[in-house]
Every structure is written in structure tokens, then in C-alpha cells.
N, C-alpha and C positions, 0 to 999 in steps of 0.2 A: 506501468510501462516496464518492459524488460530492459535490462541494461547490458549492452555489449561492451567491448573493450574500449570503445571510444567515448563512453558516456561520462560526463563529468558529474561530480558528486551530487548536486541537487540544483534545481532551478531557483536562482535567487530572484525574488520578485522586486524589481526596482521601481520605486515611486519617488520622483524628485521634483524639485521646483514648487513645492507646496508651501505657501506662506501661512503661518499660524497666526490667527487673530486673537481677539480678546474673548473668544467664545468659550474658552476652557473654564473661565471663572476663577474664583479665588481658591487658594489651596485649602485642602482638607485639614491641614494642621491648625489646631484650634488653641495653640498656646502662644500666639503672637510671634512664632518663629524662634523661640528661645532654644538654646543649645540642649541637646538630648541629655537626659540624666545618665548617671553611671549605670544604673540598672538597665536602662534602655539600650545603652551601648553594649552591655554584656549580653542581653537577651537577643539583640539583633545581629550580633557579630558572627564571624566565620562563614557567612553566606553572602553571595552577591545579590544586592537588591537594587531596584530602580525606583525612582520617585515618580510613580504613576498616580497622579491625583484623582480623587473621586469627588465630584462636586454635584450640585443640583442639576447640572446640565446633562448628566449621564443617567439613563434608566438603571434602576437597581432592584434587587429582590433580596429581602432579608433585613434584619434590624441594623441600624447605624452603629450600634455598639457591639456588633459581632466580633468575635476574637480574630476571625480571619476574613479578609476581603479579597475576593478573586475578581480581577478585572479581565473580562473576556474581550479580546480583539478579534472580530469575526466578519464574515462575508456571507450574505444570505444565498449566494449562488455557488458557494464552495462546497463540494460534496464531503470534504473532510470535516468541515464545520458542522454539517448535519450529522455526520457519523458520530461525533463526540457527544451528541445530545443525550443519549441514554446514560453516558458516564456522568454528565452534569446532574441528571435526575438522581442518580445513585448517590452522588455527593450530598445533594439536598436531603435525601431520605436518611442518610447515615448521620449527618452532622447537625441537621435542623438549624436552630437559631445561632449556632456557633459560627456559621458561614454566611457571608453576604456576597452576592454577585453584582457586578456592575458591567455595563455594556459599552463598548466603543466600536465604531464602524471602521472597517478597512476593506471597502469593495475593491477587489483587485482589477487592474486595468483591462485584463482580457475577459473579465466577466461583465459584459455590457449591460446586463439587467440588474446587476447587484446594486448600483447606485440608486436607481429609481426605487428599488425595494427598500433600501435603507431610508430613503426619504419618506416612504409610507410609514415605516416603523417609527420614525421620529415625529411624524405628524400625529400618529396614534398616541405617542407619549405626550405631545403638547395638548391634545384634546382630552385625553382620558387618564393621564398620569401613568404610573408604573404598571398598574393592572392592565390597562389597555395596550401598553407597549408589549408586554410579554404575551398577551393574547395575539397581537399582530406577529410577533416573533415566531410563535408556534405555527401560525397559519402559513407564514412565508416558507418555513422549512418543510412543512408538510406538502407544499405545492412548489417545490424548488424548480421543477421543470416548466412551470407555467408562471412566468414573471413578466409577461408583456404588460404594457401600460393598461390595456383593457382589462387584463386579469387583476391588476392592482386596484383599479377602480371598483371591480367587483368585490375584492377583499375589503376595501374601505367600507362599502355598503354593508357587507356581512358583519363587519366589526361594529356597525352602528355609528360610524364617523360621519361628519359633515363632508360629503363627497365633493361638493363644490370647493370647500376650503382645501381639501387634499389636492384637487386638480390645479388650483391656483398655486399651491406650494410647489408642486411639481413643475409647472410652467415657469415660475419665477425663480426656481432654484433656491428656495428659502433655506434649505439645510446644507447646501453645498459647502459653504465655508466651515460649518461645524464638522462636517464629514472630513473635509480636508485637514482640519485641525487634529482630528483623531488619527488620521493617516500619518501626519507629520510627527505626532507623538509616538506612534508605533515605530516609525522610521528612526527616530532619535535613539530608541532602545534596541535597534537592529532586530525588530520583529516585523519584517515586511511580509512574511508569509502568513497564512491563516490555517487554522485558528492559532492564536497565541494567548497565553494566560500569564497574569502577574498575580502571584499568590502572596499577599502582603509584600508586594514588590519583587518577589522571586519569580524569574521568568521560566516558563515551561512551554515549549513549542510543540505544536502538532496535536493530532487527535490521539493523545496518549491513553492507555488503559487506566482504569480506576486506581490500580495499585500505585501508579506513578504519582497521581494526585494525592493519594492517601499518605504516602511517605512524607510529602512536603507539608500537607495540612496537619498531620499529627505532630510534626516537629514544631510548626508554628503555634499550635494550641498549647503545647508544653511551654514554649517561650512566653506566650501571652499569660498563661497562668502564673508563671514565675514573676512577671511584672506586677500582676494583680497582688500577689503575695507580698511584693515589696512596697505596696501602697499606691500604685498607679490605678486611677479609676478605670473601670471597664470601658467607658466611652472614649478614653484617650489611648487605649492599648494599641490599636492599629496605627494611629499617628505616631506613637512613640517608636514602634518597630520600624516604620518606613521612613522616618525623617533622616536616617543616615544613608538613605538610598542615593544612587548616582542620578545625576540629571541627564546623562546620556551615556550610551555605550561607548566604551573606549575602543577606538579602531585597533585592530590587530596589527602588530608590527609585521612588516613584510618579511617573508622568509623565502630564501632562494629555493629551499626544498624542505619538505617535512618528512621526518622518519615515520615509517608505518610499522605498527605491530601486527603481525600475522599470527593466526592460530598455529600452535605447534602441531604439525601433522603426525608427529611420533608420540605425542603425549597419550598416556593411557588414563582413562577416567573411571572412577568408581561408579559404575552403573549396575546396581543390584537387580537381578532378575528373579522374580518369584513365580507367581501363578498368573502371569499375563498371557493373553492370547499368543499363540506361537504356531510356527509351521516348521517341521523338521524335528529330529530326535533331540532329546534333552542332553545327550552326551555328545552332541556335535562338537567338532574341534573348533569351529568358528561360530560365534553367536553375533548376529547383527540385530541390534536394537533399532527399530525403525520408529522415528519420532515424526508423527504425521497429523494431517488435518484433512477431513473428508471433503472440505469445500475448497481446498487449495489446488489450483490447476497444476502447479509444479509437482505436487504429490501424486496426482493421477498420471502425470507424464512419466514418472520414474518406474511405474509398475511393470511395463514390459522388460525393463532392465533387471528388476528383481526376479522376474520369471526366468530370464536368461541365467542369472546367478544360480538359481535352484537347479536348472537343467545341467549346468556345467559342473557344479560341485556336489550335487546330490545330498547324501546324508552327512557330508562333512560340514554343512552349513545349516544353521537354525535361524529363523527370522522371528523376532519377538516384537510385538506391537506396543508402542506407547502413544497415548493421545496428547496432542498439543493444539486444541482448537484455538485459532487466533481470534483476538477480540473483535476484529472488524469483519469476520465471517459469521454472520448472524445465525446461520443454520448449522455451523460446525459443531457446537456443543450438543444440541439435541441429537445430531447424527452420532456423535461419540457415545452419548447415553444409549442410543439404540443399539450400537454395536456391542457395548459391554453387557447390555441386557440379553442380547442374543447369545453372547458367550456364557453368561450365567445359566441360561436355560438349556443351552445345547452344546456347550464346550467349543472347542476349536472349529468343528465342522460348521456349526451354525454361525459362529463369528465370521469366518471367512466368506460364507455365503452372503451374509449381510454386508460385509466389507465390499465385496464385488458389486452388489446392487447399489450401494451408496456412491461408489466411484463412477459406475455406469450412468448414474442419474444425478451427477454432481451439481447441476444447475437447478434441480427440482427437489430439493431436500425439505419440502414442507412437512408439517406434522401429519397431514393426511397421507402423504406418500410414505412416510416412515411407518405408519400403521399398516399400509398396504404391503410394504416390504416384509414386515413381521409376519403377516398372514401368508405371504407367498412362500416363506421358508419354514412355515409350520410352527411358529411360536405361539405360546399361550397369550391370547389377545388381552385378557384382563390383566395378567401380570405385567405384560409389556406396557400397557396404558398406565398402570399404577406407577411403574418405574419411571417413566418419562414425566408424568404429572408431578411426582414427588422428587424429581432430580436425584434419584436413588444413587447414582454412581458419581455424583459431584466430587466427593472426597477423593476417590481414586483418581479421577481426572486431574484435579488440582495438585495432588501429590506428585504425579508424573510431571506436570508442567513446572512445578517449583523445582524439582530435581534437575531437569534439563536446563532450565533457565540459570540455575546456579552454576552450571557447567559451561555457560556461554552459548548454548544452542537454542536460542529463543525463536529462530525462524523455522520454517518447514519447507521441504522435508529435511531432516537431519538424521544421520546414522552414526551409531557407535559400533564399530567392528572390532570385537574383542576389546572394547573400551576406547578404541581410537576413533575420533570424530571425523566424519566426512560429511560436508554440508552441501545441500542443494541436490537438484535432479541431475546428478552426474552421469556420464555415459559408462557403459560396461567396463572399458579399460581402467577407469578410475577406481571402480570397485575391485577389479581383479588385482590391481597393483597392491592394495592393502590386504585383500584376502589371501593372496599367495604368500605374502610375508608372514601373516598371522598363522596360516596353516603350517608353515615350516616350524615356527616357534612352538605351536601346539604339539606337533609330532615329536619335537625334541623333548618336550615335557613328559609326554607319554613314555618315550624311550628311557627317560631317566627315572621312571617309577610313578609318575602322577597318574591316577585313574582318569580315564576319559571323562567320566561324569564330574570330575573336579577341576578340569582344565580351565573353564571360564572363570569359576570362582577364584582359582589360584591367580589367574592373570590380573583380575580387577581388584583383588583384595587390598592392594596398597596403591590403588589408583588415585589420581588427583581429584579434589573435591571443589576446585575452582578453576577458571579458565587459565590455560598456559599459553604463553606467546613466545614468538621469536621475533627478532628484528628483521623486518622485510626491507626491500629496496626503497630508497628514498622516493617520495612521490612529489611531483610538482604541486605548487600551491594551486588550489582550486581557482579556475578562471571565473571571472565575473560573467553573469548572464548577458548574452548579446541583446542588443536593442531589438524589440519586436518588429521594427521597421527595416532592419538590416536585410539587404538583398544578396543572396548567394548566387553566384554564377556557375551554371553547369553547362557543359556541352552534352546535348542529348544525343545518344547514339542512334544511328539510323535503324539499328536492329532492336530498338527498345519497343516492347509491346505497347500499343496505345488503344484507348477506348475513346472514340470521338475524333474530331478533326484536329490534326496537328497544328493547324493555323487558328485555332480557337482563341478568343480574347483572353481566356484564363487557362493556363497550363498548370496542372497539379502533378508534380512528380512524387509518386508514392514509393518510399523506401520501406520495404516490408519483408517479412520472414514467414514462410509457409508453416512453420512449427510454433510460431508465437501466438498464444491465445488472445492477446490484445489485438493482434493484427486481424484475426478472424472476427473479433467483436465489432470492428469498425466497418465491416463489409456492408451491413444494412444501411449505414450512413452514406457510404459511397454510392449505393444504389439510389438513395433518396436525392443525392446531389445530381446524378445523371437525369433522374426524372424531373427535377425542378429546373435545371438550367439547360438541358438539351445540348445543342451545338455551341453554346457559349463557353462550355468548359470541356477540356480534354484531360484525361488521366493517363500519364506515362508511368509504366511500371519500371521500378528499379529494384534489382536484387540486393537484399541485405541479410543474408543468413547469419545468425549469431553463432559464435563458436561452441557454445555449450548446448546447442540443439543438434544432437548427433545425426539426425536425418535431414536436416534443413539443406545442407550444401548440395547433396545429390538431388533433392527435390527441385531446387532452383535450376540445376543443370538440366534436369528432365524437362522442366517447363520451357527452358530456352530452346531445347531441341524440338519440342512440340511447336513452338512459335516458328522456328526455322522451316519446318515442314508444312505447317498449316496456317501460318499467319496469325493475325490478331484474333479472328473468330475462334480458331482452335486453341490459342493460348488462354483466352478468358474462360473457355469451357473447362480446360484443364485446371486453371486457377481455381475455379469453383469446386471442382472435385477434390483438389488437395485440401482446401479449407474445410470442406464438408467431412473429410476423413482425416483430420489433423493428427489423430493419434495412431494412424496406420500409414506410415510413410516409408516403409521398408522397400528395398529394391523390388521384390515381387509386387508390392502394392503399386508402385510407380508404373510398372509395366502394365498392370491390370487396368489402371485408369486411362493410360494412353490408348489401350485397345478399345476401351469403352466409348471414347469420343469419336472414333471412326476417322478414316482417311490417313492414318499414321502408318508409315512403313516401319514395322516393328523390328525388322532386322537392323535397319539404320538407327532406330531409336536405341536398341540394346547396345549397338556398337559405340554410339556416342557416350553412353553411360560407362561402358567398359573402359573407354579410352579417355574419359573426362574431357571430352571435346570442348565443352563450354565452361570449364573451370576458370580459364583466363577471363572469359566474358563476364562471369559473375564477380570475379575479383575486381574487374574494371569499375563496376558500380560501387563496390566498397571503397576503392581508391578515390573515386570521384568526390566522395564526401570529405575525405581528408584534404584533397586538393582545394576544395571550396572553402576549407577552414571551418567546417561545421562539426559539432559534437552531438551525436544523436543516439537514440535508442530506436526501438521499433514499436509501433509504426511511426514514421515521421513523414511529413508532407511539406513540400516547398510549393507554395501557391504564388505563381509568378515570382518565384525566388525567395519569398518570405516564409520563414519556418513556422510550422504549426506541429507541435509534438503530441504524440499519444492518440489514443482512441477517444477523441473528443466528440461531444454530441453534435448533432447537425447544426445547432445554432452557432457554434463556434466556427464551423466551416462557412456557414452562410455569411457571417459577419466579415470574414476574411475575403470571401469571393466577391461579395457586394462591394467591398472597398476596392478590390482589384478592378472590378468592372467600371 
């Protein structure tokens, strides 16, 4: 979900009122609860640990005497829990019997199918032990979008379970108390979101990359080996390390305000440039290192801005490409390999041709398509295939990633303009502000005797090698997540576009942004809602252009003018054109689309855009959110006043709509 100025830090997933019973079982400490030894205290010290017990009630994988025990708190319907799966497999492959995994359930309240899925997994554990549990675990994550009760019964049969026993367990809620106990345990340690991991009691939240796990695991193995060397038996190492852990998370002391550290916009970083793909002369006065990911939507969005930079500054600017394929973009690394192989075979010309094809086909970066792109630009097919099969360019990619991450630029896109970091898909004025300053400095260097070809090297030679920060304005403490049942009150404008009957039983107010990729992604779901519910549901459009989307504001004003002239039918036709052409929303584009839908007085349309006739109307929708006391990103939906955030799947909308009906 994109985050506008009013978005609060992160959705806290509240689970309350759960009573923990006796289902957790006895503690895994096997020394009668005696005080930890001096060696144990020393080995387990200096890190925060929680006492997350592992008993026979939890499914496990790995030997009981493993040096490291990782308790995974997870949800079978959570996409982030599924995303971390390959990382878990990499951990198992890397560490073998040194690591044991244990499972605890935390089906989140807005994942309605997660609890029945957890019950199937626990019934599999009861009937077939650990092996059958993990078999069920894999099957559920592989079929995450199909977790209806009928699906679960089919999986039970496929797993070879006694289906009648599973159905009885589901009907009787046999595992509900145990699941609630797991949830309460997670809540005690302030791990309400999923996935959460406790690595020998050390908490790691979210679908983190392998490197984040590796850092903690390696440290724990070193501590464990130190204990063994001191005489602690291998079977007791994990218990020794974790027995100093906390029994619950300490609540943070309330703060009236929290100081924020912001990246120093004037800091110059040491970003060496060698033989990377580039565009522009090597002796350009300003070098922009573009750190990017071929599967990142924000990286594609900034491309027109970079084209504008090249047009405006010409040979004064050189753009150098660095790869940073993010771990949750599964096709980004192969795409980066393809681009670098194109560069190796054909230099800058072939690289930028491949670059353009990859971004033009950003959602279809399959291996088959990569091979097709290589053929299209005339690469040697055999060499290309061998390069990708052998991960030929992995070292180069990792080296670039490690460099920029050390400098604090782990997200994409990120830019180093003569060493100064500019983060995100910023508009042209943001680039110009830095480029103009750096251009002046570079010209002064040349005037004082520095050769043009040495300007960049001279500027970054003494650059910082770690992130530099300045104190930012104080920020209010993050607000608690609102109750999912809270009803927000909105006055619906008479001139708000609507699809359906305004008197429908269920009114969905859609706050959206024409330039937001997540907003376009939810459109098929909205169409499915219309098809499923007919006149029972009406959708009211509300304008919510985010400030960092440079074309969004005018696109919303244009859409409102189309509505004014042509009503609901014309608006929704224009709405579809804007989303279909989301990367082309310049003023000429907006005029073109208005002409294509027909019936629009183009003179009046152009005048409305020239005079920003509907600017106040768009702002009124933005202000309505503040007035209602909501904090949202895009897209956000208020279903009879109840908030549903993000491009959620149809099932999430269906649950909310059915409840409202």
C-alpha cells in the first residue's frame, strides 16, 4: 500500500481477551527451574530474549538438541508468511541439524479462513505427527487462495487423514483453545503481526531476508558453542540460553513526542563508479547512480522523470545503473542477470534496450520472456541461457546491493547525485534542486583546475561510508490501530461519481489515486463485487491523490470535469482509461483520453484544467478523511463506514459486505 502524508507507521494487529489455558504444557527447561549458570548468563547476555517455550504440543522440525530453536508464529492466510517460506528453506539447507523449527498459530482476525486452516494443520499433527503437520503446512501455503471448508476437506483426504475426524474437530472447535493460547503467547511478547520469529528467544518480526536471520543465527551458534565448551551438554544449550528470557514484553513508556532522525540531504557518499552500464559521457559534471529493481513499480514510474533530466541537462549528466533486486520480488534477480548479460554481450546499447523491455513488461518477467527479450535485441542465445542458468552475474549484483545497503539506501529506487542520496520516485523538481547545486559545484571545480573527467572522482573521494542523519522535527507517538468495527462518518458529496444505486444497502466509498499501482490492482476485484452483488452495493468515488505522485492531482481534476460534463457513465469510462494508461498521465494524455470517450466539450475541459477549477473539490475529499478522524493510504474503502485498507482480495471485501448486509 502506498503511504500518503496521513498514513501512520504500521497497522498494529490487536488480539485481546484471549484466555490462555493449560494447553501450552510444561516448560522446555529440563533442569527443574534452577538458576542459570554463570556461563549461561554470559552467553545469553546483551540481547533481548523472550521465554517462548517449546513443548510436545507444538509441531517441530529438526533435532531437539539443535543449537538454535526458531519458533515461527504464523498465519496460513497471510501472504507475508508465505513469502518467507523460501527463506526458511534456505535456513534449513544452510544450517541443517544446528537449527530446529517450532510452529505456533496466530490466525489474524481479518483472515477468516486462517483459523480453519490452522485447525486442519493441527489435526494433521495429531493424526500423523510432525511429518504430517509439515506436509499439511506446505499444502496450505501452496493453496493459500483456496481455504474454504470444502477445500480443507479435500486437502485432508489428499494428506491421507481420517476426514471424518477432521470434520468433527472443525465442527467441535477442538483446537480453538490451543490456537488462542498461541495467540495470547504472541501477544504477551508484542508479536501480534505475522510472521514473527523467536530465535532462541530473540524476536525477529516480518518476512525478513535470509541475511537478517543469518546474522542472529550465527551469533546464537557462537554463543551455543561457547556454552558447550564450558561443559553444558548439547541437549541443554537452548534451555540455558533462553532461561534468562522475559516472560512478557515490557510496555513502552509513553512519550509525548519522539525525535526523528532524517537522512542528511547534503551528505556526500562514497559511491565508486567503474564499468557499470551508463548513459551519458564519462566526463559529465554530474553523475547520477540509479539504484533500481526491474520488478519495482516505483522504479518504473520514475523513468519519465529521468528522461526529462537527460533532455534538460544533456551531456552535463551521466546516469549509471546499479542493481538492487529486492528479496520479495521473485523475478527481479533473474531480470538483473538478464540486463547485465545484455551489457556484457553488447555494451550500453544492448543494456538499455534490455532495460526498456524489462520495464515495459514488468509484470511478466518469466524466464521464457527473458529468453524472448534476449532474442529480440539480438543477443547470443546460448551465452545468455548459460549466464542465467549459472547465475553468472550474482557477485556483481550482490556487491552493488551490499554497497548501497551500507549507505542506508536499501529501498528502490534510490539515487546518488554526485554522491548525494535522493530516495524514491521523486518528481523532476526534486532532482533539479540537487542537480543544479551539484552542477554549480562541479563547474567551480573545473574552473579551479580539476579536469572534467576527474570531477566525480574528486567529489566522492572523501564521501561517507555509512548513513548520515540530521535531527528532524519531533513526531507524535504512533497511534494505536482503530477497532475494525469502528464506523467513520462521511458526508457524501452530491457531485461524487457513483456506480450503482446511491440508496443501496451497502455503500462503499473508495478513496483512490489514479497514479497508485495498488489502486489499479484492485479494479478487477471491484468489478467482481459489482457482478456478485448487483444493486445491493454502490461504489462512491472519492479523490485521494498522493503528494508524491506528480501527475495524480491534475488527473483527478480532469476526472471531476469529465463527471461534471458527462455524469457517472462518462466518469467511469474516463476512470478506466486513466488506470489503463497509468504511466502516461501528462496534460496532453489527459486531453487525449477525454476526447476518446466522446461527448466532452474540449474547450471547457481544457479551461477547467488551466484554471484548476476542481482543485478545491479534490481537496475536499482529502479533508473529509481528516475530518472523519481516519488515517489511510491508497486505496482505502469505507464499507458502510467501516475501513478496509489496501488492494485486498475479493474474499476480504466479500466478508465485509456480507457482514454489512
